[in-house]
C-alpha positions as CSV (number, residue, x, y, z in Angstrom):
1,M,-14.5,6.0,-4.4
2,L,-15.9,2.8,-5.7
3,S,-19.5,3.9,-4.8
4,S,-19.1,6.5,-7.6
5,L,-18.7,3.6,-10.1
6,S,-21.5,1.3,-8.8
7,D,-24.5,1.5,-6.6
8,D,-23.8,-2.0,-5.2
9,V,-20.5,-1.9,-3.2
10,A,-19.8,-4.1,-0.2
11,L,-17.1,-4.0,2.4
12,L,-15.8,-7.4,3.7
13,R,-13.5,-6.7,6.6
14,D,-11.1,-8.8,8.5
15,A,-11.8,-9.3,12.2
16,G,-8.6,-7.3,12.9
17,L,-9.9,-4.2,11.3
18,E,-12.0,-2.1,13.6
19,L,-14.2,0.6,12.1
20,T,-14.7,3.9,14.0
21,D,-18.1,5.5,14.2
22,E,-16.9,8.0,11.6
23,D,-15.9,5.1,9.3
24,R,-19.4,3.6,9.6
25,E,-21.1,6.9,9.0
26,R,-19.0,7.5,5.8
27,L,-19.8,4.0,4.6
28,D,-23.5,4.5,5.3
29,R,-23.5,7.8,3.4
30,A,-21.8,6.2,0.4
31,R,-24.4,3.3,0.6
32,V,-21.6,0.7,1.1
33,T,-23.0,-2.4,2.8
34,R,-20.8,-4.0,5.5
35,H,-20.4,-7.8,6.0
36,E,-18.9,-8.8,9.3
37,P,-18.7,-12.6,9.2
38,P,-15.2,-14.0,8.5
39,V,-14.6,-15.0,4.9
40,R,-14.2,-18.7,4.6
41,R,-13.2,-18.8,0.9
42,V,-13.6,-17.0,-2.4
43,E,-14.6,-19.1,-5.4
44,E,-15.4,-18.7,-9.1
45,H,-19.1,-18.4,-9.8
46,A,-21.1,-18.5,-13.1
47,H,-20.6,-14.7,-13.9
48,G,-18.0,-13.7,-11.4
49,I,-17.0,-14.4,-7.8
50,R,-18.7,-15.8,-4.8
51,V,-17.5,-15.0,-1.3
52,V,-18.5,-17.7,1.2
53,F,-18.7,-16.7,4.8
54,D,-18.2,-18.8,8.0
55,R,-21.9,-19.0,8.5
56,R,-22.2,-20.7,5.1
57,T,-23.9,-17.6,3.7
58,S,-22.5,-16.2,0.5
59,L,-22.2,-13.0,-1.6
60,S,-21.9,-12.9,-5.4
61,R,-19.8,-10.2,-7.0
62,H,-18.4,-9.3,-10.4
63,A,-15.2,-7.9,-9.0
64,L,-13.2,-8.0,-5.7
65,F,-10.6,-5.6,-4.4
66,V,-8.2,-6.8,-1.8
67,Q,-6.2,-4.6,0.5
68,P,-3.2,-6.6,1.6
69,V,-1.2,-5.9,4.7
70,L,2.1,-4.4,3.5
71,S,5.4,-5.5,5.1
72,L,9.0,-5.4,4.1
73,A,10.5,-8.7,3.1
74,C,13.5,-8.3,5.4
75,D,14.8,-6.0,8.2
76,L,17.3,-4.2,6.1
77,A,15.5,-0.9,6.7
78,G,15.7,-1.4,10.5
79,A,19.4,-2.4,10.3
80,L,20.2,0.7,8.3
81,G,18.2,2.9,10.8
82,V,15.7,4.3,8.3
83,A,12.2,5.3,9.4
84,V,9.2,3.1,8.5
85,T,5.7,4.5,8.2
86,E,2.8,3.1,10.1
87,T,1.7,1.4,6.9
88,G,5.0,-0.5,6.7
89,A,6.7,1.5,3.9
90,I,10.1,3.1,4.2
91,E,9.8,6.8,4.8
92,T,11.4,8.9,2.1
93,D,11.3,12.4,0.6
94,D,10.0,13.0,-2.9
95,N,13.3,11.8,-4.4
96,G,13.5,8.5,-2.4
97,Q,16.1,9.8,0.2
98,T,15.6,8.4,3.6
99,I,16.6,10.0,6.9
100,V,19.9,8.2,6.6
101,P,22.3,10.2,4.3
102,G,23.1,8.2,1.2
103,V,20.3,5.6,1.7
104,Y,17.5,5.7,-0.8
105,A,14.4,3.6,-1.2
106,A,12.0,3.2,-4.1
107,G,9.4,0.9,-5.5
108,D,7.0,-1.1,-3.3
109,A,9.4,-0.8,-0.3
110,A,8.7,3.0,-0.2
111,A,5.1,3.2,-1.5
112,T,1.8,2.8,0.3
113,M,0.2,1.9,-3.1
114,Q,1.5,-1.3,-4.8
115,S,1.6,-0.5,-8.5
116,V,4.2,-1.3,-11.2
117,A,3.8,2.2,-12.7
118,I,4.4,3.9,-9.3
119,A,7.3,1.6,-8.4
120,T,8.9,2.3,-11.8
121,A,8.5,6.1,-11.5
122,S,9.8,6.1,-7.9
123,G,12.8,4.0,-9.0
124,A,13.6,6.4,-11.8
125,R,13.3,9.4,-9.5
126,A,15.5,7.9,-6.9
127,A,18.1,6.9,-9.6
128,A,18.2,10.5,-10.8
129,A,18.7,11.8,-7.2
130,I,21.4,9.2,-6.5
131,N,23.2,10.2,-9.8
132,A,23.0,13.9,-8.9
133,E,24.4,13.2,-5.4
134,L,27.3,11.2,-6.8
135,L,28.0,13.9,-9.4
136,L,28.2,16.5,-6.6
137,E,30.5,14.3,-4.6
138,D,32.8,13.7,-7.7
139,T,33.0,17.4,-8.5
140,A,33.3,18.7,-4.9
141,P,36.5,20.7,-4.2
142,R,39.2,18.5,-2.6
143,I,40.9,19.7,0.5
144,A,44.6,18.9,0.5
145,A,45.9,17.1,3.5
């Protein structure tokens, strides 16, 4: 996607991220250069950013995108028995409902993309679904004991 915006895109990958042959082929087709040495530090530079590698080589850039490893801040999801995706987000339907009845998740906990706009929208959607569920409970016919 970034290669459509610039003809000078580089991938700096962590040692834990293994690229498949298909990944390498796609990056090559998109003309994305790959840099394998571990990153030692990122520092401000005259007109942008300089990435310094372990081997003391460096790469100057105007912008840097970072893909953080996503993880939940606590094990509440596990304690409640909800499913977690392989990316670390709580699995929900489009309304934020998890596989556990009455348990909803929204925001960064249930999204693979961290964004205030997405978190806000998912929270509003889950709130509407929770409100509808509670309304149905309140108006359900009561069975006399």
